[in-house]
C-alpha positions as CSV (number, residue, x, y, z in Angstrom):
1,M,-79.2,57.7,-51.1
2,L,-82.2,55.9,-49.4
3,F,-82.8,59.1,-47.3
4,K,-82.9,61.2,-50.4
5,K,-85.3,58.9,-52.2
6,S,-87.5,58.8,-49.1
7,F,-87.4,62.6,-48.8
8,L,-88.4,63.1,-52.5
9,F,-91.2,60.5,-52.1
10,F,-92.4,62.4,-49.0
11,L,-92.2,65.7,-50.8
12,V,-94.2,64.5,-53.9
13,C,-96.8,62.9,-51.6
14,F,-97.1,66.0,-49.4
15,T,-97.4,68.3,-52.5
16,S,-100.0,66.1,-54.0
17,I,-102.0,66.0,-50.7
18,C,-101.8,69.8,-50.4
19,L,-102.9,70.4,-54.0
20,H,-105.8,67.9,-53.6
21,G,-106.8,69.7,-50.4
22,Q,-106.7,73.1,-52.2
23,A,-108.9,71.7,-55.0
24,L,-111.4,70.2,-52.6
25,E,-111.6,73.5,-50.7
26,L,-112.3,75.4,-54.0
27,A,-114.9,72.8,-55.0
28,K,-116.5,73.1,-51.5
29,Q,-116.6,76.9,-51.9
30,T,-118.2,76.5,-55.4
31,R,-120.9,74.1,-54.1
32,A,-121.7,76.6,-51.3
33,L,-122.6,79.2,-54.0
34,F,-125.7,77.2,-54.9
35,D,-128.7,76.5,-52.8
36,E,-128.3,73.3,-50.6
37,D,-131.2,71.5,-52.3
38,K,-129.9,72.3,-55.8
39,E,-128.6,69.3,-57.6
40,L,-125.5,70.1,-59.8
41,Q,-124.9,68.6,-63.1
42,W,-121.2,68.9,-62.7
43,V,-118.3,70.6,-60.9
44,K,-115.1,70.9,-62.9
45,H,-111.5,72.1,-62.2
46,F,-109.7,74.3,-64.8
47,K,-106.3,75.8,-64.9
48,G,-105.1,78.5,-67.3
49,R,-103.5,81.8,-67.9
50,L,-104.6,85.4,-67.9
51,N,-102.8,87.4,-70.6
52,D,-100.8,84.2,-71.3
53,Y,-98.7,84.8,-68.2
54,N,-100.6,84.9,-64.9
55,D,-101.5,81.4,-63.7
56,V,-105.1,81.0,-62.5
57,A,-107.3,78.2,-61.2
58,I,-111.0,78.2,-61.9
59,V,-113.5,75.8,-60.4
60,L,-117.0,75.9,-61.9
61,G,-120.3,74.3,-61.0
62,Y,-123.4,74.0,-63.3
63,D,-126.9,73.3,-62.3
64,G,-128.4,73.3,-65.7
65,N,-129.3,76.9,-65.5
66,L,-126.6,78.9,-63.8
67,C,-122.8,78.6,-63.7
68,K,-121.0,79.6,-60.6
69,G,-117.5,79.1,-59.2
70,I,-114.2,80.5,-57.9
71,F,-111.5,82.3,-59.8
72,K,-108.1,82.2,-58.1
73,Y,-104.6,83.7,-58.8
74,L,-102.3,80.7,-58.1
75,R,-99.3,82.8,-57.0
76,S,-100.9,85.5,-54.8
77,G,-103.9,83.5,-53.7
78,D,-106.3,86.3,-54.4
79,Q,-109.7,84.9,-55.4
80,F,-113.1,86.0,-56.7
81,K,-116.6,84.5,-57.0
82,M,-117.9,83.9,-60.5
83,E,-121.5,83.8,-61.5
84,G,-123.2,83.7,-64.9
85,F,-124.5,81.2,-67.5
86,F,-123.3,78.5,-69.8
87,E,-125.3,78.2,-73.0
88,K,-124.2,75.6,-75.6
89,K,-120.5,76.5,-76.0
90,N,-120.7,80.1,-74.7
91,L,-119.7,81.1,-71.2
92,F,-120.5,84.5,-69.6
93,L,-119.5,85.1,-66.0
94,K,-119.5,88.1,-63.7
95,E,-116.4,88.4,-61.4
96,I,-117.5,89.3,-57.9
97,D,-114.9,90.6,-55.3
98,H,-114.9,89.9,-51.6
99,N,-117.1,93.0,-51.0
100,G,-119.8,91.7,-53.3
101,N,-119.0,94.1,-56.1
102,I,-118.8,93.2,-59.7
103,S,-115.1,93.7,-60.5
104,G,-114.9,92.1,-63.9
105,Y,-116.3,89.8,-66.6
106,V,-115.3,86.6,-68.3
107,K,-116.6,85.9,-71.8
108,G,-115.7,83.2,-74.3
109,V,-116.3,79.9,-75.9
110,F,-115.6,76.3,-74.8
111,K,-113.9,74.0,-77.3
112,Q,-114.4,70.5,-75.8
113,T,-112.4,70.7,-72.5
114,S,-110.7,74.0,-73.1
115,F,-111.9,77.7,-73.0
116,E,-110.8,80.7,-75.1
117,G,-112.0,84.1,-74.3
118,T,-111.3,87.4,-72.5
119,W,-111.3,88.9,-69.0
120,S,-112.2,92.5,-68.6
121,N,-112.6,94.8,-65.6
122,F,-116.0,96.2,-64.4
123,D,-116.3,98.9,-67.1
124,N,-114.4,97.1,-69.9
125,S,-111.6,99.7,-69.9
126,I,-109.0,97.0,-69.2
127,G,-109.0,93.6,-70.9
128,S,-106.8,90.6,-71.3
129,P,-107.0,87.2,-73.2
130,L,-108.0,84.3,-70.9
131,E,-107.5,80.6,-71.7
132,F,-107.9,77.6,-69.5
133,K,-108.5,73.9,-69.8
134,Q,-109.9,71.2,-67.6
135,V,-107.4,69.4,-65.4
136,Y,-107.3,66.9,-62.5
137,P,-107.7,68.5,-59.1
138,N,-104.1,67.8,-58.1
139,Q,-102.8,69.9,-61.1
140,L,-103.7,73.3,-59.7
141,L,-100.1,74.3,-59.3
142,P,-98.3,77.5,-60.7
143,S,-96.4,76.6,-63.9
144,H,-93.4,78.1,-65.7
145,C,-95.0,80.9,-67.7
146,G,-92.2,80.6,-70.4
147,D,-93.0,77.0,-71.3
148,N,-95.1,77.9,-74.4
149,K,-92.8,80.7,-75.6
150,W,-89.7,80.5,-77.8
151,M,-87.1,82.2,-79.9
152,R,-85.8,80.4,-83.0
153,R,-83.6,80.9,-86.0
154,Y,-84.3,79.2,-89.3
155,T,-82.1,79.1,-92.4
156,A,-83.0,78.4,-96.1
157,I,-80.9,78.4,-99.3
158,Y,-82.6,79.3,-102.5
159,K,-80.4,79.0,-105.6
160,K,-77.3,79.8,-103.4
161,Q,-79.2,82.7,-101.9
162,I,-79.1,82.6,-98.1
163,I,-82.3,83.5,-96.2
164,E,-82.3,83.6,-92.4
165,L,-85.4,83.9,-90.3
166,S,-85.1,84.9,-86.6
167,I,-88.5,84.9,-84.9
168,Q,-90.0,84.7,-81.4
169,K,-93.4,83.7,-80.0
170,L,-93.9,85.4,-76.7
171,Q,-97.6,85.8,-76.2
172,G,-100.5,83.9,-77.7
173,D,-100.3,83.3,-81.4
174,V,-98.4,86.5,-82.2
175,V,-94.8,86.2,-83.6
176,S,-92.3,88.8,-84.6
177,G,-88.7,88.9,-85.7
178,T,-86.4,89.6,-88.6
179,V,-85.9,88.2,-92.1
180,Y,-82.4,88.5,-93.6
181,V,-81.9,87.9,-97.3
182,K,-78.3,87.9,-98.6
183,S,-78.4,90.4,-101.5
184,N,-75.3,89.1,-103.4
185,P,-74.7,85.4,-102.9
186,R,-71.4,85.5,-104.9
187,K,-69.7,87.7,-102.3
188,N,-68.3,86.2,-99.1
189,R,-68.8,89.3,-97.2
190,G,-72.1,89.5,-95.3
191,E,-74.4,91.8,-97.3
192,F,-78.0,91.2,-96.2
193,N,-81.2,93.0,-96.8
194,T,-83.2,93.0,-93.6
195,Y,-87.0,93.1,-93.0
196,K,-88.9,93.4,-89.8
197,A,-91.4,90.6,-89.6
198,K,-94.8,90.5,-87.7
199,G,-97.6,88.0,-87.9
200,N,-99.2,84.9,-86.4
201,W,-98.3,81.3,-85.8
202,T,-101.4,79.0,-85.6
203,K,-102.1,75.4,-86.3
204,E,-105.0,76.3,-88.5
205,E,-103.3,78.9,-90.7
206,G,-99.7,78.2,-90.2
207,L,-97.1,81.0,-90.1
208,T,-98.0,84.3,-91.8
209,L,-95.6,87.2,-91.6
210,R,-95.7,90.7,-93.0
211,L,-92.3,92.2,-94.0
212,I,-91.5,95.8,-93.4
213,D,-88.2,97.6,-94.1
214,D,-86.4,100.0,-91.8
215,Y,-88.1,103.0,-93.5
216,G,-91.6,101.8,-92.7
217,F,-92.5,100.5,-96.2
218,N,-94.2,97.2,-96.8
219,Q,-91.9,94.9,-98.7
220,G,-93.5,91.5,-98.8
221,K,-94.7,88.5,-96.9
222,L,-93.7,85.1,-95.8
223,N,-96.1,82.2,-95.5
224,V,-95.7,78.7,-94.1
225,P,-99.0,76.8,-94.6
226,N,-98.1,73.8,-92.4
227,I,-96.0,74.5,-89.2
228,K,-96.5,70.9,-88.0
229,K,-94.1,69.6,-90.7
230,E,-90.4,70.3,-90.3
231,P,-88.4,71.5,-92.1
232,L,-90.8,74.4,-92.9
233,E,-91.9,74.7,-96.5
234,A,-92.3,78.4,-97.1
235,F,-93.3,81.0,-99.8
236,L,-91.4,84.2,-99.7
237,T,-92.7,87.2,-101.7
238,L,-90.6,90.4,-102.0
239,G,-92.2,93.3,-103.8
240,D,-93.9,92.4,-107.0
241,R,-91.6,89.4,-107.7
242,K,-92.9,85.9,-108.0
243,P,-93.0,83.9,-104.7
244,L,-89.9,82.0,-103.9
245,Q,-90.5,78.5,-102.6
246,C,-87.9,77.6,-100.0
247,V,-87.4,75.2,-97.2
248,F,-86.4,76.5,-93.7
249,S,-84.5,74.3,-91.3
250,E,-84.2,75.2,-87.7
251,S,-80.6,76.1,-87.0
252,D,-80.8,77.4,-83.4
253,R,-83.2,78.1,-80.6
254,L,-83.4,79.8,-77.3
255,N,-85.4,79.0,-74.2
256,T,-87.3,81.6,-72.3
257,D,-87.6,82.5,-68.6
258,C,-90.4,84.5,-67.1
259,I,-91.5,86.3,-63.9
260,E,-95.2,86.8,-63.3
261,Y,-97.6,87.9,-60.6
262,G,-101.2,88.9,-60.3
263,D,-103.6,90.0,-57.6
264,Y,-106.6,92.3,-57.1
265,Y,-104.7,95.4,-57.9
266,S,-101.8,94.3,-60.1
267,M,-100.7,92.3,-63.1
268,Y,-97.0,91.9,-63.7
269,D,-95.0,89.8,-66.2
270,V,-91.6,90.0,-67.9
271,I,-90.1,87.4,-70.3
272,Y,-86.4,87.1,-71.4
273,P,-84.1,84.7,-73.2
274,K,-82.1,81.9,-71.6
275,T,-79.0,80.3,-73.3
276,S,-76.5,77.6,-72.6
277,N,-74.1,80.4,-71.6
278,L,-74.1,80.6,-67.8
279,P,-72.6,84.1,-67.4
280,F,-75.2,85.5,-69.8
281,N,-78.0,83.8,-67.9
282,T,-76.8,85.0,-64.6
283,W,-76.3,88.6,-65.9
284,I,-79.7,88.9,-67.5
285,E,-81.5,87.3,-64.6
286,K,-80.0,89.9,-62.2
287,L,-81.0,92.6,-64.6
288,V,-84.6,91.4,-64.9
289,R,-85.0,90.9,-61.1
290,R,-83.6,94.3,-60.5
291,E,-86.2,95.8,-62.8
292,A,-88.9,93.6,-61.1
293,A,-87.8,94.9,-57.7
294,K,-88.2,98.5,-59.0
295,F,-91.8,97.8,-60.1
296,N,-92.5,96.1,-56.8
297,D,-91.3,99.1,-54.9
298,R,-93.4,101.5,-57.0
299,S,-96.5,99.3,-56.9
300,T,-96.2,98.8,-53.1
301,K,-96.2,102.6,-52.6
302,V,-99.2,103.0,-54.9
303,S,-101.2,100.1,-53.4
304,A,-100.4,101.4,-49.9
305,N,-102.7,104.4,-50.7
306,L,-105.4,102.1,-51.9
307,T,-107.1,101.7,-48.6
308,E,-110.1,99.6,-49.9
309,A,-110.4,97.2,-52.8
310,T,-113.0,98.6,-55.2
311,P,-113.8,97.7,-58.8
312,E,-112.3,101.0,-60.0
313,K,-108.9,99.8,-58.6
314,R,-109.0,96.3,-60.1
315,A,-105.8,95.6,-62.2
316,T,-104.9,99.3,-62.3
317,I,-101.2,98.6,-61.4
318,R,-99.8,96.9,-64.5
319,S,-96.3,96.2,-65.8
320,N,-94.9,94.0,-68.5
321,G,-91.6,93.5,-70.1
322,W,-90.5,91.6,-73.2
323,F,-87.4,91.0,-75.2
324,E,-87.3,91.8,-78.9
325,I,-84.7,89.5,-80.5
326,G,-82.2,91.1,-82.9
327,F,-79.8,88.2,-83.8
328,F,-78.3,85.2,-82.1
329,N,-75.9,82.4,-82.8
330,D,-73.2,80.6,-80.8
331,N,-71.2,83.8,-80.6
332,I,-73.7,86.6,-79.9
333,L,-77.1,87.4,-78.6
334,S,-78.5,90.8,-79.4
335,G,-81.9,92.5,-78.9
336,I,-83.7,95.0,-76.7
337,L,-85.6,94.5,-73.4
338,L,-88.7,96.7,-73.3
339,L,-90.5,97.6,-70.1
340,E,-93.7,99.5,-69.6
341,S,-95.8,100.2,-66.5
342,T,-98.7,102.2,-65.2
343,V,-96.6,103.3,-62.3
344,A,-93.7,104.7,-64.4
345,Q,-93.6,107.2,-67.2
346,G,-93.4,105.9,-70.7
347,Q,-91.6,102.8,-72.0
348,R,-88.1,102.0,-71.1
349,A,-85.7,100.3,-73.4
350,I,-82.5,98.4,-72.4
351,P,-80.4,97.3,-75.4
352,I,-78.5,94.0,-75.1
353,N,-75.5,93.0,-77.1
354,F,-73.7,90.1,-75.4
355,D,-70.5,88.4,-76.6
356,L,-71.2,84.8,-75.7
357,T,-67.6,83.7,-76.5
358,N,-66.0,86.0,-74.0
359,S,-69.0,86.4,-71.7
360,K,-69.3,90.1,-71.7
361,R,-71.5,93.0,-73.0
362,I,-70.6,94.8,-76.2
363,T,-70.8,98.6,-75.9
364,F,-70.7,101.5,-78.3
365,E,-67.2,102.3,-77.1
366,D,-66.1,98.7,-77.9
367,I,-66.6,99.0,-81.6
368,F,-66.6,102.7,-82.5
369,R,-63.5,104.8,-82.8
370,K,-62.8,107.2,-79.9
371,E,-63.3,110.3,-82.0
372,Y,-66.9,109.4,-82.8
373,E,-69.3,109.9,-80.0
374,I,-73.0,109.0,-80.2
375,D,-74.1,112.6,-80.6
376,F,-71.9,113.2,-83.6
377,F,-73.1,109.9,-85.1
378,E,-76.7,110.8,-84.6
379,E,-76.3,114.1,-86.5
380,E,-74.1,112.9,-89.3
381,V,-75.6,109.5,-90.1
382,I,-78.8,108.6,-88.4
383,R,-80.8,111.7,-89.1
384,I,-79.8,111.7,-92.7
385,E,-80.9,108.0,-93.1
386,F,-84.3,109.0,-91.6
387,Q,-84.9,111.3,-94.6
388,K,-85.8,108.1,-96.5
389,H,-88.5,107.1,-93.9
390,A,-92.1,106.7,-94.9
391,L,-93.2,109.3,-92.3
392,F,-90.6,111.9,-93.2
393,E,-93.1,113.9,-95.3
394,N,-95.1,114.4,-92.1
395,Q,-94.0,117.8,-90.7
396,G,-94.4,116.7,-87.0
397,F,-92.3,113.6,-87.6
398,K,-89.7,115.6,-89.4
399,K,-89.5,118.1,-86.6
400,W,-89.2,115.4,-84.0
401,I,-86.5,113.6,-85.8
402,K,-84.3,116.8,-85.8
403,T,-84.0,116.6,-82.0
404,A,-84.7,112.9,-81.2
405,K,-82.0,110.9,-79.5
406,F,-81.1,107.3,-80.6
407,P,-79.3,105.9,-77.6
408,H,-80.1,102.2,-78.1
409,M,-77.7,100.2,-80.2
410,V,-78.4,96.6,-81.3
411,L,-76.0,94.6,-83.5
412,L,-77.8,92.8,-86.4
413,R,-76.8,90.4,-89.1
414,N,-76.4,93.2,-91.7
415,G,-75.7,96.3,-89.7
416,I,-76.3,98.2,-86.4
417,H,-79.8,99.2,-85.5
418,F,-80.2,102.5,-83.6
419,S,-83.5,103.3,-82.0
420,S,-85.1,106.1,-80.0
421,N,-86.9,106.1,-76.7
422,F,-90.7,105.7,-76.9
423,N,-92.6,108.7,-78.3
424,P,-96.4,108.9,-77.5
425,I,-97.2,109.9,-81.1
426,Y,-94.6,108.1,-83.3
427,G,-93.7,105.2,-81.0
428,R,-90.1,103.9,-80.8
429,Q,-88.4,104.6,-84.1
430,G,-85.2,103.0,-85.4
431,I,-83.0,102.7,-88.4
432,T,-80.4,100.0,-89.4
433,I,-77.1,101.4,-90.7
434,P,-75.3,98.7,-92.9
435,Y,-71.8,97.8,-91.9
436,D,-70.5,99.1,-95.2
437,K,-71.7,102.6,-94.4
438,L,-69.9,102.4,-91.0
439,D,-66.4,101.7,-92.2
440,T,-65.0,105.1,-91.3
441,F,-66.6,105.0,-87.8
442,L,-65.7,101.5,-86.6
443,K,-62.5,100.2,-85.0
444,K,-60.5,97.6,-86.9
445,D,-60.4,94.0,-85.8
446,T,-63.4,94.3,-83.5
447,W,-66.1,91.9,-82.7
448,V,-68.0,93.2,-85.8
449,D,-65.1,92.1,-88.1
450,F,-64.8,88.8,-86.3
451,S,-68.5,87.9,-86.4
452,F,-70.1,89.4,-89.5
453,R,-67.4,90.7,-91.9
454,K,-65.2,87.7,-92.4
């Protein structure tokens, strides 16, 4: 026990010394960017994230006229010189690579000890949000990029009417998810109207969500003026009805895990849910790391042909992945993992329906009767439902729907959502078929009956 304590003490001290040494080196490099006889008003250490995922360290010096410093990716170690000016609260910096070329720009505003702005490449064709705040020198350590991201489920009851809100915050202030409103509170069977929800979660304006149905029509909005106070006091407006004032209590939440990396050529990040179910966590981590390895292989082949680092090649190899939550409780987690990359064609989608009780994936074959294959189901059900879609009057959309495939199945609170692969014109389109309309297609006594149709 004494040995373990001594070792941990040594490890903490060693890490602290290394971090302090790194900070001193960056501060030394920053000081060297100014003339020796120039007196600096300050040298400050900052830590932040590019695109809310890639950890970066920034050390800046200011002589009353110019602002100069070092920008460093904390995982890869790639770094750049920074040079520009600081005027009142506004910061403008040129990013200069090791060849002396301008490879990017940083623009933004300081708010006390924090900065909010953007990074862009040399010709402004690529851009990402950039945030950082002042830290102590020994805090320049990569952090867990999922620490400010979450997935939550809230429940409200309005005059015996059940309203469920499943939302996620995965990047910046943007939130998305699903609102379920039970259409007939007198029935025990789960009959819910479902709305896609997109909006923002900010301390200043609270939670604001726009609600859209499966057919692409705007159906209402949900607003929570004060997100600091729990439970959440909300106003739900559906169609032209009067706003319903309801109170949402948090009923469940998921943690998130994340993989990120950034250097001169590349920016990579993927985020995914973590639960208290160890088999699920192991399974999804293997899946994500397998996809990360594929990107790494492709990017390595591409970067091998990039013989010299030039501004035109800065951040040209990019990949990101995110999980869109469908529904989750103690028994199930459903959603879809979306992956896109500049070194792969189009957007990839991996549907996930996981039975947390029995620790296994749920497939189409598990719940549909043998005589109904996905091709038959697409033709007889999905394409017919799409005739109600807001875009169906568009001849191009109508033509595409006639041949589009819908291979991605996600179990939701009120039905099964089927979606297409990504289309460059129409995006990824999907439709939710209510469980009542699926009676003749589904097996009896399946997971669907057990979970949603009691």
